[in-house]
N, C-alpha and C positions, 0 to 999 in steps of 0.2 A: 789184524796186522800181518803183512806177508812176511815172511823170511826172506833173508839176502841170499840172492844165488848169483855167484861169479858169471860172467859173460861167457866164459868157457864152457860152463856146464848146461847153458840155455840150450834149447834146442833151436832148429834153424828157423823155424817159422816166429817163434819169441824173438830172436834176434832181431828179425826183419821189423817186427813191429817196435821194439824199443829203438832201432835205426830211423824207422822214419818218424817218430815222435821227436827226436831231437833234431831232424832236417829242418829248416827253414823255407817257407815257401818264397819265390820270386814274384814281383807284379809281373816281371817280363822275363823271357828267356834270355841270359846273356850271351849264350852260345849263338843263337839265332839272330843278334842283333847286327844289322848292316852298318858298317862305317863307311862314309862315303872316301871315294878315294881324291885327297887333295891334287894329286898331280894331274888329274885328268881336268881338272877347273882350270889349273894352271896354262895347260896347253891350248883349252880354249880361247883363253883371254890373249894368248901370244901370238895366235894365228892371225897372219896378215894377208889380205886378198888384194892384190894390185888392182885390179878391174874396178874396185868400188871406190 
C-alpha cells in the first residue's frame, strides 16, 4: 500500500497525472460548439420584397 502524500508535496509531473485522472472526458467540446443566431432567422422571415 502506498503512503499518503499531500498534493503540495507532490512533484509537478505527479500532480498532472492526478489531475488528469480526475477530469472527465466530454463527447464533444462545449467551447467549439456553435449555437445558431436566432436573430438572423427572424430577419430572414421578416424580409419583404415588393416585386414578388
